[in-house]
C-alpha positions as a printed NumPy array, in Angstrom:
array([[-21.156, -17.972, -14.824],
       [-19.923, -14.933, -16.734],
       [-20.84 , -14.674, -20.395],
       [-18.259, -13.064, -22.664],
       [-19.663, -10.586, -25.199],
       [-17.654,  -9.03 , -27.98 ],
       [-17.067,  -5.342, -27.246],
       [-17.444,  -4.073, -23.72 ],
       [-16.786,  -6.457, -20.846],
       [-18.392,  -6.618, -17.437],
       [-16.441,  -5.585, -14.365],
       [-16.468,  -9.163, -13.064],
       [-15.137, -10.62 , -16.301],
       [-12.242,  -8.162, -16.22 ],
       [-11.613,  -8.808, -12.542],
       [-11.569, -12.603, -12.78 ],
       [ -9.522, -12.663, -15.966],
       [ -7.109, -10.131, -14.482],
       [ -6.241, -12.516, -11.643],
       [ -4.361, -14.64 , -14.178],
       [ -1.508, -12.165, -14.025],
       [ -1.331, -12.854, -10.299],
       [ -0.566, -16.437, -11.289],
       [  2.194, -15.624, -13.782],
       [  3.786, -12.523, -12.26 ],
       [  4.684, -14.204,  -8.959],
       [  6.771, -16.719, -10.902],
       [  8.324, -13.984, -13.003],
       [  9.069, -11.602, -10.147],
       [ 10.795, -14.232,  -8.04 ],
       [ 12.976, -15.158, -11.003],
       [ 13.589, -11.571, -12.142],
       [ 14.767, -10.233,  -8.809],
       [ 16.138, -13.092,  -6.751],
       [ 17.163, -15.953,  -9.053],
       [ 20.57 , -14.559, -10.004],
       [ 21.624, -13.883,  -6.433],
       [ 20.126, -17.26 ,  -5.4  ],
       [ 22.301, -19.062,  -7.966],
       [ 25.494, -17.266,  -6.965],
       [ 25.043, -16.987,  -3.19 ],
       [ 22.916, -20.06 ,  -2.279],
       [ 23.549, -22.656,  -4.986],
       [ 27.183, -21.51 ,  -5.145],
       [ 27.271, -21.509,  -8.946],
       [ 29.85 , -19.356, -10.714],
       [ 28.132, -16.268, -12.154],
       [ 29.223, -17.021, -15.723],
       [ 28.071, -20.647, -15.534],
       [ 24.756, -19.523, -14.05 ],
       [ 24.22 , -17.223, -17.033],
       [ 24.956, -20.078, -19.444],
       [ 22.387, -22.304, -17.688],
       [ 19.706, -19.643, -18.183],
       [ 20.678, -19.145, -21.823],
       [ 20.468, -22.88 , -22.588],
       [ 16.959, -22.849, -21.159],
       [ 16.024, -20.252, -23.778],
       [ 16.887, -22.687, -26.573],
       [ 14.078, -24.861, -25.234],
       [ 11.926, -21.756, -24.921],
       [ 12.341, -21.137, -28.633],
       [ 10.628, -24.469, -29.216],
       [  7.952, -24.794, -26.543],
       [  6.266, -21.364, -26.587],
       [  5.202, -21.252, -30.248],
       [  4.333, -24.96 , -30.145],
       [  2.062, -24.533, -27.12 ],
       [  0.541, -21.517, -28.845],
       [ -0.143, -23.523, -31.999],
       [ -1.525, -26.401, -29.911],
       [ -3.944, -24.095, -28.108],
       [ -5.092, -22.736, -31.494],
       [ -5.924, -26.269, -32.64 ],
       [ -7.378, -27.881, -29.512],
       [-11.144, -28.367, -29.703],
       [-13.001, -29.318, -26.508],
       [-16.39 , -28.577, -25.005],
       [-14.574, -26.098, -22.753],
       [-12.975, -24.206, -25.642],
       [ -9.419, -23.929, -26.948],
       [ -7.56 , -22.187, -24.101],
       [ -9.317, -23.001, -20.832],
       [ -8.511, -26.748, -20.714],
       [ -4.81 , -25.904, -20.365],
       [ -5.594, -23.849, -17.273],
       [ -7.411, -26.778, -15.682],
       [ -4.834, -29.426, -16.579],
       [ -1.627, -27.6  , -15.744],
       [ -2.411, -25.057, -12.987],
       [ -1.358, -27.332, -10.11 ],
       [  1.773, -28.787, -11.811],
       [  2.787, -25.206, -12.617],
       [  2.538, -24.229,  -8.941],
       [  4.612, -27.278,  -7.959],
       [  7.291, -26.235, -10.46 ],
       [  8.231, -23.33 ,  -8.164],
       [  9.805, -25.775,  -5.716],
       [ 12.005, -27.383,  -8.34 ],
       [ 13.308, -24.03 ,  -9.534],
       [ 14.308, -22.927,  -6.033],
       [ 15.969, -26.111,  -4.772],
       [ 19.746, -26.025,  -4.386],
       [ 21.197, -29.417,  -5.422],
       [ 23.628, -31.058,  -2.963],
       [ 26.34 , -31.364,  -5.625],
       [ 29.894, -30.131,  -5.151],
       [ 30.985, -29.837,  -8.775],
       [ 30.193, -26.683, -10.739],
       [ 29.268, -28.637, -13.884],
       [ 26.794, -30.86 , -12.001],
       [ 25.192, -27.797, -10.464],
       [ 24.913, -26.104, -13.844],
       [ 23.281, -29.178, -15.427],
       [ 20.716, -29.435, -12.62 ],
       [ 19.91 , -25.712, -12.763],
       [ 19.482, -25.932, -16.539],
       [ 17.074, -28.882, -16.315],
       [ 15.095, -27.306, -13.456],
       [ 14.846, -24.06 , -15.435],
       [ 13.558, -25.922, -18.506],
       [ 10.953, -27.991, -16.63 ],
       [  9.596, -25.051, -14.641],
       [  9.552, -22.927, -17.775],
       [  7.596, -25.555, -19.732],
       [  4.936, -25.739, -17.025],
       [  4.727, -21.947, -17.02 ],
       [  4.292, -21.94 , -20.798],
       [  1.412, -24.412, -20.64 ],
       [ -0.687, -21.967, -18.615],
       [  0.695, -18.549, -19.593],
       [  0.314, -18.831, -23.375],
       [ -3.339, -20.014, -23.397],
       [ -4.196, -17.461, -20.698],
       [ -2.618, -14.572, -22.628],
       [ -4.179, -15.681, -25.922],
       [ -7.624, -15.087, -24.404],
       [ -7.023, -11.305, -24.292],
       [ -7.8  , -10.488, -27.955],
       [-10.644, -13.018, -27.935],
       [-12.474, -11.347, -25.067],
       [-12.858,  -7.941, -26.765],
       [-11.874,  -6.389, -30.117],
       [-12.235,  -2.809, -28.811],
       [ -9.05 ,  -0.67 , -28.871],
       [ -9.668,   1.117, -25.55 ],
       [-11.459,  -1.782, -23.848],
       [ -8.299,  -3.84 , -24.307],
       [ -6.363,  -1.159, -22.434],
       [ -8.916,  -1.351, -19.634],
       [ -8.727,  -5.162, -19.557],
       [ -4.933,  -4.978, -19.466],
       [ -5.231,  -2.47 , -16.627],
       [ -7.043,  -5.091, -14.538],
       [ -4.366,  -7.642, -15.424],
       [ -1.568,  -5.28 , -14.488],
       [ -3.207,  -4.434, -11.169],
       [ -2.864,  -8.07 , -10.156],
       [  0.539,  -8.274, -11.841],
       [  1.905,  -5.398,  -9.796],
       [  0.092,  -6.504,  -6.628],
       [  1.767,  -9.931,  -6.622],
       [  5.042,  -8.361,  -7.738],
       [  4.797,  -6.123,  -4.679],
       [  3.923,  -9.029,  -2.389],
       [  6.775, -11.094,  -3.824],
       [  9.439,  -8.395,  -3.88 ],
       [  8.653,  -7.291,  -0.332],
       [  7.66 , -10.638,   1.149],
       [ 10.353, -12.955,  -0.227],
       [ 13.307, -11.331,   1.601],
       [ 11.228, -11.143,   4.78 ],
       [ 10.317, -14.85 ,   4.56 ],
       [ 13.93 , -15.869,   3.929],
       [ 15.164, -13.664,   6.785],
       [ 12.507, -15.081,   9.128],
       [ 13.515, -18.676,   8.329],
       [ 17.199, -17.849,   8.856],
       [ 16.424, -16.019,  12.109],
       [ 14.563, -19.124,  13.274],
       [ 17.635, -21.294,  12.788],
       [ 17.034, -22.393,   9.203],
       [ 19.163, -21.874,   6.128],
       [ 18.749, -19.528,   3.178],
       [ 17.921, -22.563,   1.034],
       [ 15.078, -23.516,   3.375],
       [ 13.896, -19.913,   3.301],
       [ 13.74 , -19.913,  -0.508],
       [ 11.867, -23.241,  -0.524],
       [  9.268, -21.899,   1.918],
       [  8.92 , -18.816,  -0.282],
       [  8.498, -20.988,  -3.389],
       [  5.856, -23.14 ,  -1.692],
       [  3.818, -20.102,  -0.618],
       [  3.887, -18.256,  -3.929],
       [  3.623, -21.437,  -6.011],
       [  0.446, -22.419,  -4.17 ],
       [ -1.067, -18.977,  -4.695],
       [ -0.105, -19.024,  -8.399],
       [ -2.259, -22.05 ,  -9.24 ],
       [ -5.547, -20.692,  -7.87 ],
       [ -6.277, -17.9  , -10.421],
       [ -6.06 , -20.233, -13.42 ],
       [ -8.574, -22.62 , -11.889],
       [-10.833, -19.647, -11.166],
       [-10.61 , -18.431, -14.783],
       [-11.436, -21.904, -16.073],
       [-14.69 , -22.035, -14.118],
       [-15.812, -18.42 , -14.684],
       [-14.626, -16.983, -18.016],
       [-16.045, -18.229, -21.318],
       [-14.481, -18.272, -24.781],
       [-16.412, -17.164, -27.86 ],
       [-16.97 , -19.543, -30.746],
       [-15.064, -19.076, -33.99 ],
       [-16.575, -19.02 , -37.445],
       [-15.513, -21.838, -39.835],
       [-13.418, -19.296, -41.756],
       [-11.558, -18.232, -38.601],
       [-10.87 , -21.874, -37.739],
       [ -9.05 , -22.484, -41.02 ],
       [ -5.673, -23.995, -40.102],
       [ -2.318, -24.008, -41.874],
       [  1.054, -25.504, -41.068],
       [  3.205, -24.272, -38.207],
       [  5.884, -22.978, -40.609],
       [  3.333, -21.097, -42.679],
       [  1.843, -19.541, -39.529],
       [  5.261, -18.337, -38.357],
       [  6.013, -16.964, -41.841],
       [  2.704, -15.107, -41.834],
       [  3.37 , -13.695, -38.367],
       [  6.749, -12.359, -39.477],
       [  5.089, -10.646, -42.451],
       [  2.804,  -8.784, -40.01 ],
       [  4.535,  -5.374, -39.786],
       [  2.68 ,  -4.108, -36.668],
       [  3.599,  -7.407, -34.981],
       [  7.291,  -6.78 , -35.655],
       [  7.208,  -3.34 , -34.046],
       [  5.027,  -4.494, -31.147],
       [  7.459,  -7.359, -30.525],
       [ 10.502,  -5.056, -30.547],
       [  8.791,  -2.653, -28.136],
       [  7.855,  -5.555, -25.894],
       [ 11.365,  -7.025, -25.953],
       [ 13.194,  -3.75 , -25.227],
       [ 10.646,  -2.835, -22.552],
       [ 10.988,  -6.075, -20.609],
       [ 14.705,  -6.638, -20.978],
       [ 15.151,  -3.232, -19.339],
       [ 12.788,  -4.075, -16.499],
       [ 14.301,  -7.528, -16.008],
       [ 17.865,  -6.223, -16.055],
       [ 17.104,  -3.43 , -13.577],
       [ 15.233,  -5.865, -11.315],
       [ 18.117,  -8.354, -11.459],
       [ 20.888,  -5.834, -10.785],
       [ 18.989,  -3.792,  -8.184],
       [ 19.602,  -6.181,  -5.22 ],
       [ 23.338,  -6.148,  -6.018],
       [ 23.267,  -2.332,  -6.355],
       [ 21.425,  -1.847,  -3.071],
       [ 23.556,  -4.269,  -1.053],
       [ 27.005,  -3.489,  -2.375],
       [ 26.731,   0.173,  -3.45 ],
       [ 24.03 ,   1.917,  -1.406],
       [ 24.584,  -0.234,   1.734],
       [ 28.386,  -0.497,   1.272],
       [ 28.309,  -4.27 ,   1.633],
       [ 26.103,  -4.468,   4.754],
       [ 24.17 ,  -7.65 ,   4.017],
       [ 21.66 ,  -6.927,   6.797],
       [ 20.898,  -3.323,   5.777],
       [ 17.437,  -1.978,   6.599],
       [ 15.357,   0.967,   5.394],
       [ 12.189,   2.513,   6.825],
       [  9.006,   2.826,   4.753],
       [  6.033,   4.523,   6.426],
       [  7.739,   3.941,   9.759],
       [  8.259,   0.221,   9.174],
       [ 11.822,  -1.104,   9.058],
       [ 12.341,  -3.523,   6.161],
       [ 15.285,  -5.162,   4.369],
       [ 16.49 ,  -2.492,   1.964],
       [ 15.474,  -4.546,  -1.102],
       [ 11.942,  -4.936,   0.298],
       [ 11.726,  -1.217,   1.084],
       [ 12.781,  -0.098,  -2.389],
       [ 10.511,  -2.534,  -4.209],
       [  7.618,  -1.643,  -1.889],
       [  7.852,   2.045,  -2.813],
       [  8.316,   1.294,  -6.508],
       [  5.47 ,  -1.188,  -6.849],
       [  2.947,   0.58 ,  -4.595],
       [  3.454,   3.665,  -6.757],
       [  3.026,   1.564,  -9.904],
       [ -0.313,   0.192,  -8.706],
       [ -1.627,   3.612,  -7.695],
       [ -0.848,   5.307, -11.03 ],
       [ -2.264,   2.554, -13.275],
       [ -5.541,   4.497, -13.818],
       [ -3.511,   7.548, -14.848],
       [ -1.867,   5.662, -17.707],
       [ -5.21 ,   4.202, -18.804],
       [ -6.596,   7.753, -18.896],
       [ -3.615,   9.138, -20.857],
       [ -3.854,   6.242, -23.309],
       [ -7.576,   6.805, -23.858],
       [ -7.086,  10.568, -24.165],
       [ -4.226,  10.387, -26.65 ],
       [ -3.   ,   6.924, -27.701],
       [ -1.138,   3.91 , -26.372],
       [  2.032,   4.89 , -28.225],
       [  2.146,   8.463, -26.909],
       [  1.442,   7.379, -23.335],
       [  4.14 ,   4.707, -23.567],
       [  6.771,   7.055, -24.988],
       [  6.137,   9.604, -22.228],
       [  6.543,   6.93 , -19.579],
       [  9.763,   5.503, -21.   ],
       [ 11.475,   8.875, -21.488],
       [ 10.714,   9.736, -17.87 ],
       [ 12.022,   6.356, -16.679],
       [ 15.253,   6.73 , -18.68 ],
       [ 15.961,  10.043, -16.959],
       [ 15.321,   8.439, -13.557],
       [ 17.801,   5.635, -14.3  ],
       [ 20.479,   8.145, -15.253],
       [ 19.97 ,   9.97 , -11.945],
       [ 20.174,   6.656, -10.04 ],
       [ 23.654,   6.15 , -11.493],
       [ 24.823,   9.307,  -9.692],
       [ 23.491,   8.445,  -6.189],
       [ 26.252,   7.994,  -3.615],
       [ 26.606,   5.209,  -1.005],
       [ 24.484,   5.598,   2.117],
       [ 21.928,   7.914,   0.527],
       [ 18.946,   5.679,   1.309],
       [ 16.355,   8.458,   1.28 ],
       [ 17.381,   9.488,  -2.225],
       [ 17.129,   5.945,  -3.57 ],
       [ 13.661,   5.612,  -2.008],
       [ 12.585,   8.867,  -3.689],
       [ 13.936,   7.71 ,  -7.051],
       [ 12.087,   4.415,  -6.562],
       [  8.891,   6.432,  -6.249],
       [  9.627,   8.256,  -9.517],
       [ 10.614,   5.021, -11.279],
       [  7.348,   3.444, -10.122],
       [  5.387,   6.003, -12.136],
       [  7.039,   4.809, -15.339],
       [  7.213,   1.125, -14.416],
       [  3.408,   1.243, -14.313],
       [  3.281,   2.346, -17.958],
       [  5.877,  -0.29 , -18.873],
       [  3.56 ,  -2.963, -17.477],
       [  0.264,  -1.915, -19.006],
       [  0.898,  -0.315, -22.403],
       [  2.988,  -2.882, -24.346],
       [  0.478,  -5.566, -23.33 ],
       [ -2.38 ,  -3.295, -24.39 ],
       [ -0.776,  -2.657, -27.812],
       [ -0.091,  -6.296, -28.624],
       [ -3.675,  -7.655, -29.067],
       [ -4.36 ,  -5.169, -31.874],
       [ -2.003,  -7.024, -34.222],
       [ -4.393, -10.007, -34.208],
       [ -7.085,  -8.176, -36.226],
       [ -4.453,  -6.933, -38.66 ],
       [ -3.423, -10.551, -39.199],
       [ -7.037, -11.714, -39.533],
       [ -7.692,  -9.06 , -42.189],
       [ -4.763, -10.387, -44.224],
       [ -5.172, -14.138, -43.662],
       [ -8.869, -14.615, -42.713],
       [ -7.699, -16.67 , -39.688],
       [ -7.568, -16.116, -35.927],
       [ -4.174, -17.342, -34.644],
       [ -3.945, -15.847, -31.16 ],
       [ -2.159, -18.915, -29.812],
       [  0.852, -18.723, -32.109],
       [  1.143, -14.944, -31.653],
       [  0.978, -15.202, -27.882],
       [  3.335, -18.164, -27.985],
       [  5.882, -15.914, -29.665],
       [  5.047, -13.12 , -27.231],
       [  5.516, -15.416, -24.243],
       [  8.807, -16.589, -25.715],
       [  9.945, -12.972, -26.06 ],
       [  8.947, -12.304, -22.444],
       [ 11.025, -15.201, -21.152],
       [ 13.825, -14.419, -23.599],
       [ 14.169, -10.991, -22.012],
       [ 14.418, -12.579, -18.571],
       [ 17.088, -15.03 , -19.681],
       [ 19.004, -12.346, -21.566],
       [ 18.899, -10.135, -18.479],
       [ 20.271, -12.99 , -16.361],
       [ 22.902, -13.787, -18.991],
       [ 24.03 , -10.184, -19.481],
       [ 23.94 ,  -9.304, -15.788],
       [ 25.77 , -12.392, -14.544],
       [ 28.298, -12.375, -17.376],
       [ 29.179,  -8.752, -16.627],
       [ 29.406,  -9.429, -12.882],
       [ 31.558, -12.495, -13.505],
       [ 33.94 , -10.749, -15.875],
       [ 34.267,  -7.728, -13.573],
       [ 35.212,  -9.785, -10.529],
       [ 32.023, -10.389,  -8.548],
       [ 32.673, -12.512,  -5.437],
       [ 30.071, -14.425,  -3.427],
       [ 30.086, -13.45 ,   0.274],
       [ 31.304, -16.097,   2.747],
       [ 28.657, -18.255,   4.438],
       [ 27.173, -16.402,   7.406],
       [ 28.9  , -13.089,   6.64 ],
       [ 27.153,  -9.921,   7.853],
       [ 29.191,  -7.605,   5.625],
       [ 31.126,  -8.035,   2.404],
       [ 32.443,  -5.486,  -0.072],
       [ 32.981,  -5.9  ,  -3.798],
       [ 35.852,  -4.322,  -5.734],
       [ 35.579,  -0.833,  -7.227],
       [ 35.518,  -2.266, -10.758],
       [ 32.613,  -4.586,  -9.876],
       [ 30.664,  -1.733,  -8.304],
       [ 31.141,   0.43 , -11.401],
       [ 29.868,  -2.387, -13.617],
       [ 26.769,  -2.744, -11.407],
       [ 26.079,   1.009, -11.599],
       [ 26.49 ,   1.144, -15.389],
       [ 24.106,  -1.783, -15.885],
       [ 21.379,  -0.189, -13.803],
       [ 21.924,   3.377, -15.053],
       [ 23.252,   4.31 , -18.528],
       [ 22.782,   0.874, -20.09 ],
       [ 19.158,   0.712, -18.938],
       [ 18.542,   4.235, -20.255],
       [ 19.869,   3.302, -23.707],
       [ 17.457,   0.344, -23.866],
       [ 14.54 ,   2.57 , -22.851],
       [ 15.28 ,   5.203, -25.5  ],
       [ 15.448,   2.361, -28.058],
       [ 11.976,   1.227, -26.968],
       [ 10.712,   4.799, -27.448],
       [ 12.056,   4.782, -31.022],
       [ 10.25 ,   1.513, -31.812],
       [  6.993,   2.839, -30.347],
       [  7.303,   5.982, -32.473],
       [  7.263,   3.866, -35.65 ],
       [  4.528,   1.445, -34.509],
       [  1.963,   1.743, -37.331],
       [ -1.28 ,   0.546, -35.737],
       [ -2.863,   3.716, -34.311],
       [ -6.378,   3.919, -32.858],
       [ -7.706,   5.224, -36.194],
       [ -6.052,   2.488, -38.265],
       [ -7.228,  -0.21 , -35.875],
       [-10.775,   1.143, -36.152],
       [-10.564,   0.887, -39.941],
       [ -9.314,  -2.699, -39.683],
       [-12.223,  -3.628, -37.411],
       [-14.702,  -1.971, -39.781],
       [-13.36 ,  -3.963, -42.727],
       [-13.567,  -7.189, -40.714],
       [-17.167,  -6.456, -39.742],
       [-18.068,  -5.759, -43.376],
       [-16.456,  -9.035, -44.447],
       [-18.309, -10.943, -41.725],
       [-21.606,  -9.363, -42.791],
       [-21.033, -10.456, -46.383],
       [-20.302, -14.028, -45.253],
       [-23.532, -14.15 , -43.221],
       [-25.677, -12.852, -46.088]])
């Protein structure tokens, strides 16, 4: 078994804990990239109704994430506060993939929307029950400013690895099922079964290997849910970290959602079977672009850890987002058929997407010590409940914005079995604006929030020193 020590962590602790992002990112990547086009082209749900279904699910999100966070703060078992959730809900969470990717055999649009809404809510609840306790372990494992960046680097390696496997593998699995005489629906169900099964394993592994540290009686002091939320809102670094996190991920989610539409209907001029070559291998164009983007992201992760350690998390993040914004503006100008150019821009975007994955998550744990200094309590669960809510809020907002825009600007689902289908010029322009200028505006907004984030390395070190002095006085 691995023993957790405050401060520096062993390689194996980081590695095993990092696999948890393999469990959550597969769920997120499938939903980010393929859920919108699944709802419109497989379920047959009107784009605007599909966006409403996702938005209704967020109302439930607003309730379940902070509540699960508070519950994990208060649970007391011989296994700790967080780990029991991983044991109890890992397998149900994996099974929830199938529900999310099943197309109901209903004809009416309203019936389809109701089913999609309920499936979204159930799958989301199961995700919450593992993701919030898992994430809340991050600040508990180490209080060190730079060690948290390193730990997040391990998490993001697995995050990007499964994102790569999902983004590249899902279209290939669906195409293989269809080529074998199956339907797209069957292809999505096979995909969900594969990635859902793989998603459950890391949480069981973390339960048996990683250990939680014990809290002092003072840190265990509990207050009401309302008082905890009020205290969190009064935490100024938390506000800025949350805004950075929200703007960061709504950009990523929106780009990921719109990219399949952009590649199929703009770059490929409506050729639904378009291919692109990567390292001599012919792949569906979506798989090719995401392969280049995510392989690059994995490879440059150590670079962003180095830049963060050399300067600061904020500076490294701002550099990455400014570069990404410029890339998105260039993508807006690419003309149909220019596959090589879009692959090159995917490489450049991957450099920044890596920083977007690691740095906001590395910044967030530092707000916990700031809160503890003010309140004398450790409330990781409620903070990470809010954080998890924000993460899923960005996904739902991306789906809502993207599908509403497509619906209002005339998006049409291709006929069953069609090999080619073209959208109107107005629809294509809307797709290009969403992925280009609109995404760049969101990224520059994230840079502004990071600029004003108050918890620098030096200030965090002072907070930790004050906490250590307080703890020493208590133990005297």
